[in-house]
N, C-alpha and C positions, 0 to 999 in steps of 0.2 A: 362976652368974652370969646373966644376960637377953641374949641375945642378938637382934636387931635386923638383919632386912635389909630393904633399901627399891629396890624396883624402879623408877627414876626412867622409866616411860614416854613418848612422844608425848600417849598419849589419857588416859593414868590413871597415880598412881601404887600401886602395891601393895607392905604391907610385909607382913611374917610378922616375929612374934616366934616365940623359943623358952626356953621356962624349963621344967627339969625334964624335958624331954621333948616337953614339948606345946607345940603349935604353934597360933597365933592370928592370924588376919586380918582386914587391912581394906586400902579402897578409896576413893582420891581421884580426883577430878579434878585433872589437873594445874595448870592454872593455878589454881584453888581451893588448894590443897597451897601451891606458890609463894608466892602474897599471901600465906598466912596461916602456914607456918610455917618460912620462910623467912625468917632474917633476918641483921645482922651483927654479929657480938660485940666488944669492947671494942678489940681488935686490928685491926678492918676484915674480916676474913672472914667467908665466910659460915657461917653454924651453923643446923642444923636443930634446931627447939625443937619440940615437940611431947609432950603427956602421958606419952606411952608409952616417951619417952627422958629423966624426969627420974631413973631409976634411977644411982645415979654408978657403980654397977657393970656398967652396959647396954655392950656392945660392935657398935656402930654399923657396919654396912657397907654402901656404894649400889654399885649398878647401875643398866643400861639406858640410854637415850636422852640422860637430863638428863646422866648422868655426866660428858661430857665439854665441859658447858656451863659447868660452875664446880666449885669446887674448896672440899671443907668441912672446915671446922677439926677437926671432932668426928667424924667419920667416915671410914673407909676404904673404898677403890674396889676393884672387882675387873671384869672385862670380862664383857659380856655373854653370851660364847661358856663363859666357865668357870661363870658362875651357871648359865648354862642345865643344862651339862654335872652340875653337882653335885646338882642339885635333882632331874634326872630321876632319878638314880643313888639319890637318897636317897629317892623317891619309888617306883622300880621294882625297888631290889634289884640290879638285874641290872649286869654290867660289858660287856657285848656290846650295844649297840641303836644305833638312827639316832633320833634328835630333830628332829624338825622345828618351828620356830619361827614363826609367823607374825604379825607383828608391824603396828601403826598405819603404821609407818613402812618397814621391813623386813623381808625373808622370811631364815632364814638354816636351815638344816641342818647337823645337827652327827653326826659319827661316832665314838662309844666302842668301844673295845678293850682288852681286858682291863683295864678299870677307870680307863684313861686315855684323854686325846681323842686320838684318830688321826686325824681329819681334820676341815675342814668349809669350808662355801662359804656366803657371803651374798647377797643380793640388795640393796642398800642404794642404788641407782641410779636403778632407776625403781618407781613408786607402783601398775604395773597387777599385781601382784602382795601388794597389800597390804592393810589394812583399812581403808587410807581411800580405797580405791578403791572398796571395796565399799560404804561410807558415802555416799561422793557419788553413786554410782549409784542407791540406796537413794533420798534424795534427791530425784533428777532423776525417780525413778518415782512419789514420794508415797508412799512406805509404808518402814517400818521395817525396818531391817537382817534382824533374826529372822522377820518374814514373806518377803521376798527369797529367805532360806536355804532354804527349804523345798521352792523348786521345781527341778526335776530334769526335766521332761517335755518334748520337743518343745523343745532348746533352738536358738533363734535364734543365727547364724553373725556373727561380729564378726571382721572383717579387718585390723584397725587391733590393733601389740601395744604401743602406748602408751597412758596412762590418759588424757592430755588428748583424743587423737583417740577414744578408745573413747567417752568419756562424749557427746561430738560425736555418734558413731555410733547411740548410746541414743535420744537426741531425733529421730534420724531415724527407726527406727524406731518410734518414737510417729507420731512424723507419717504413716508407712504405715500405719497401724492394727495393726501386732503388738502381740499380749494383752502384758498385765503378767506373766502367769506365763511368756511364753515368751521373753521377754526378760530376765526373771528369771533363768531355767534358764541362760541365755547367757551371761549377766554371769558365774555359778558355773560355767561348765565353760570361759572363759578366762581365770577365776584357776588353775583347775586344771591348764590346760595350759601355764600361766607358770610355774608352781613346778616342773611335771615332768621337764624336764632337772638342776634343782638336785638333786632328789631321786632320780632313777632311778641316777645315780652310785654310791649308795650303798644301794641297796635292797634288796640280800640280806640285811639283817639286821632282827629285830623292830623295827617303825617304832612311834613314839611320836608324840603330836601335845602342844604346848604352845602358850598364848596364843589369843585371842578366836576367832579366823577358824577354826582346823581343828576347834573347837568346834560349827560352823557345819554343819548336814546335807547343803546341796550342795556347798558345796568341798569337804567328805570325800567325798562318794558319788564323785562323779567323779575326782577322785584315786585311791579305791581302783579304778574301774574303768578306769582307766589303767596304774595300776601292776599289776592285778590281786594285790593284795593288801591285807589288814587295815590301818589307821591305829587305832593303840589312845589313845584321848585321855588323858591325866594326868588323875587324880583332881582335884585343884590346878592345872588347864591354866592358870588366870589369874596363880597366883602362883608358879610355878616358880623364874622367875629370882630372886625374894626368899627363896624355901624355901631356895635355892643360896647365896646370903650367909649363912646362918646356919649350914650344914653345916661 
């Protein structure tokens, strides 16, 4: 049987298929995926229609931001916490660990103990510790997010803890003549500082990272400095939740 896991993220849809132990990965822009591959069946229910799902023996499981927006006639659903836990456990082979997932809309920290979810904490109320804030900051600076991510030297300080006001501060720093490098480093540091309270609660175990943001050098650098501990980025960090759906 082919197993298919779909992570319906706010920015991208990630798909993992597993057949005879082999994993394959696919990624789509979320809006493009919804327009092209989600349709209504004869009963009026939503159905995911994709060439990867043509096999009648395929088991489909979905998770992610989009799982709460719609119900599918041909897919089961699991929570993001469960999907990320199962994906990380499959990838690293450990029963005890801490997983950080920093997504486009939220951030979450999961503590695993003895092969089970022991505890978790989420921040889905404020965008200031998410990928969306980093993208907006990079757009204001007229650089791409990968370029912004390399800067860690001489970070400027941001006083606001709110993403909207922080973006106004970035514009103010530009007007003051602060360099793009210093502003970028300051943005990376501010995201790390906002994540710190979530992570410190569980930081005794080995820490692993999932999602696109944790793979960015600048944010990870400052998190490691603040925690005085290494963060290990999962090999398939962007597909971790999709992997958890096929486990």
